[in-house]
C-alpha positions as CSV (number, residue, x, y, z in Angstrom):
1,M,24.3,13.4,39.5
2,R,22.2,15.6,37.1
3,K,24.2,14.3,34.1
4,K,23.5,10.7,35.1
5,Y,19.7,11.4,35.3
6,L,19.8,13.3,32.0
7,L,21.7,10.5,30.4
8,L,19.3,7.9,31.8
9,I,16.3,9.9,30.5
10,I,17.8,10.4,27.0
11,T,18.6,6.6,26.9
12,L,15.0,5.7,27.9
13,I,13.6,8.1,25.3
14,M,15.8,6.5,22.6
15,I,14.7,3.0,23.6
16,W,11.1,4.0,23.6
17,A,11.5,5.6,20.1
18,L,13.2,2.6,18.7
19,A,10.6,0.2,20.2
20,G,7.9,2.4,18.6
21,M,9.6,2.2,15.2
22,Y,9.9,-1.6,15.6
23,V,6.1,-1.9,16.2
24,M,5.4,0.4,13.3
25,A,7.6,-1.8,11.1
26,Q,5.1,-4.7,11.4
27,E,2.5,-3.4,8.8
28,W,3.7,-5.5,5.9
29,A,5.7,-8.8,5.3
30,I,7.5,-9.7,2.1
31,M,5.7,-12.5,0.2
32,P,8.0,-14.5,-2.1
33,P,8.8,-15.1,-4.9
34,Y,7.7,-11.7,-6.3
35,N,8.4,-9.5,-3.1
36,L,4.8,-8.4,-3.0
37,L,3.6,-7.1,0.4
38,W,1.4,-9.2,2.7
39,P,-0.8,-7.3,5.2
40,L,0.3,-8.0,8.7
41,W,-2.2,-5.4,10.0
42,S,-5.3,-7.6,9.1
43,Q,-6.0,-10.5,11.5
44,V,-7.9,-12.3,8.8
45,Y,-4.7,-12.6,6.7
46,S,-2.2,-12.7,9.6
47,P,-3.6,-14.2,12.7
48,P,-1.4,-14.0,15.8
49,N,1.1,-16.8,16.2
50,P,0.1,-18.7,19.3
51,L,3.7,-18.8,20.6
52,T,4.9,-15.3,19.9
53,G,1.6,-13.3,19.7
54,L,3.0,-11.6,16.5
55,P,1.0,-11.6,13.3
56,A,1.9,-14.5,10.9
57,P,0.9,-14.7,7.2
58,L,-1.5,-17.5,6.3
59,L,0.8,-18.4,3.3
60,S,4.5,-18.7,2.9
61,E,4.4,-17.8,-0.8
62,V,2.0,-16.9,-3.5
63,T,2.5,-18.2,-7.1
64,S,0.1,-18.9,-10.0
65,N,-0.3,-22.5,-8.6
66,T,-1.0,-21.6,-5.0
67,V,-4.4,-22.8,-3.7
68,L,-5.7,-19.8,-1.7
69,P,-7.3,-20.9,1.7
70,I,-9.5,-17.8,1.7
71,Q,-10.6,-15.4,-1.0
72,P,-9.7,-12.8,-1.9
73,I,-6.1,-12.6,-0.8
74,Y,-4.9,-9.0,-0.5
75,L,-1.4,-8.3,-1.8
76,Y,0.3,-4.9,-2.3
77,N,2.8,-3.8,-4.9
78,P,4.3,-0.5,-3.8
79,Y,5.0,0.3,-7.5
80,G,1.5,-0.6,-8.7
81,Y,-1.1,1.4,-10.5
82,E,-1.6,4.8,-8.8
83,F,-5.1,6.2,-8.5
84,P,-5.5,10.0,-9.2
85,M,-5.8,10.6,-5.5
86,G,-2.2,9.3,-5.1
87,F,-3.1,6.0,-3.6
88,I,-1.7,2.7,-5.0
89,Q,-4.2,0.0,-5.6
90,P,-3.7,-3.4,-3.9
91,W,-4.4,-6.6,-5.8
92,L,-7.1,-9.0,-4.7
93,L,-6.3,-12.7,-5.6
94,Y,-8.8,-15.5,-6.2
95,N,-8.7,-19.2,-7.1
96,S,-9.8,-20.2,-10.6
97,P,-9.7,-23.4,-12.7
98,T,-6.5,-22.3,-14.4
99,G,-4.7,-21.1,-11.2
100,V,-4.6,-17.9,-9.3
101,V,-6.2,-14.8,-10.8
102,F,-6.1,-11.2,-9.6
103,F,-8.3,-8.1,-9.8
104,D,-7.0,-4.8,-11.0
105,T,-9.3,-1.9,-11.8
106,M,-7.6,-1.2,-15.1
107,F,-7.9,-4.7,-16.6
108,G,-10.4,-6.6,-14.4
109,I,-9.7,-10.2,-13.6
110,S,-6.4,-11.4,-15.0
111,P,-4.0,-14.4,-14.6
112,F,-1.5,-14.1,-11.7
113,P,1.3,-13.0,-11.8
114,P,1.0,-10.0,-14.1
115,P,3.6,-9.8,-16.9
116,E,5.7,-7.2,-15.1
117,L,6.5,-9.7,-12.3
118,L,8.0,-12.2,-14.8
119,D,11.4,-12.1,-16.6
120,P,10.5,-11.5,-20.2
121,I,13.1,-14.0,-21.5
122,T,12.9,-16.9,-19.0
123,G,9.4,-16.4,-17.6
124,A,10.8,-16.9,-14.1
125,P,9.7,-14.7,-11.2
126,A,11.3,-11.3,-11.3
127,P,11.0,-10.0,-7.7
128,I,10.5,-6.3,-7.4
129,A,13.1,-4.3,-5.5
130,L,11.3,-2.9,-2.5
131,P,11.9,0.6,-1.1
132,L,13.9,0.7,2.1
133,N,10.8,1.8,4.1
134,Y,8.5,-0.8,2.6
135,S,7.4,-2.0,6.1
136,L,6.3,1.5,7.0
137,L,4.1,2.0,4.0
138,A,0.6,3.3,4.8
139,I,-2.3,1.0,4.7
140,P,-4.5,1.9,1.7
141,P,-7.4,4.1,2.8
142,L,-10.7,2.6,3.9
143,S,-12.7,4.4,1.1
144,L,-10.5,2.9,-1.6
145,A,-10.7,-0.6,0.0
146,L,-14.5,-0.5,0.3
147,Y,-14.8,0.3,-3.5
148,L,-12.1,-2.2,-4.4
149,F,-13.5,-5.2,-2.5
150,E,-17.1,-4.6,-3.8
151,L,-16.0,-4.2,-7.4
152,S,-13.5,-7.1,-7.3
153,N,-15.8,-9.6,-5.6
154,A,-18.5,-8.8,-8.2
155,S,-16.1,-9.1,-11.1
156,Y,-14.8,-12.5,-9.8
157,Q,-18.3,-13.8,-9.3
158,I,-19.2,-12.9,-12.9
159,A,-15.9,-14.2,-14.4
160,Y,-15.6,-17.5,-12.4
161,G,-17.6,-17.6,-9.2
162,I,-21.0,-18.5,-10.6
163,D,-19.6,-21.3,-12.8
164,L,-17.5,-22.7,-9.9
165,G,-20.5,-22.5,-7.5
166,V,-18.7,-20.0,-5.2
167,N,-21.1,-18.7,-2.6
168,P,-20.7,-14.9,-2.6
169,A,-21.1,-14.9,1.2
170,T,-17.8,-16.9,1.5
171,L,-15.8,-14.1,-0.2
172,L,-14.1,-11.8,2.3
173,T,-15.4,-8.2,2.4
174,Y,-13.9,-4.9,3.3
175,Y,-15.3,-5.4,6.8
176,D,-13.6,-8.8,7.2
177,V,-10.2,-7.4,6.3
178,Y,-10.3,-3.9,7.8
179,G,-12.7,-4.4,10.6
180,T,-16.0,-2.5,11.3
181,P,-15.5,1.2,11.6
182,D,-16.4,2.7,14.9
183,V,-19.0,4.9,13.2
184,L,-21.0,1.9,12.2
185,V,-20.7,0.2,15.6
186,S,-22.0,3.2,17.6
187,T,-25.6,3.0,18.6
188,S,-25.9,6.3,20.3
189,W,-27.6,9.2,18.5
């Protein structure tokens, strides 16, 4: 009798652990054709599907000709530029007259996709090979995101936004994507 209870408890613990891993695995989705990662953790980019309740990306793919429904779009390359603190910088994508452009702290606003995502001979998409644990990758830290959104939105406005008549208030901010930190919401002293 004790063996049955022990076996039942162990089975329940294993099911609970596996279910927890499944939930954790929902941080990122693969975005074709380059295999960049789309943030499922942000309701702005991945609102819940009305039928399943699971986050669903706004777009099915991102190419140089995609018209972005909101700006900036947040994509993550797990092999991208690494900051000295050990964090990898995400890319923020915007619409432009020539197609999609992206912001990178090394080179500023550049045409999307970057050369490393294209086959050098054919010019066709060269999808990156994702690590096995890509869906468990950590979300870039809030401090990096705040800096990145401010700098990238300002760079885009200078490069294209003013000429295109883009209202800066229509660009997503750090708070739109990450949410408002509890520290800022608290009204108690």
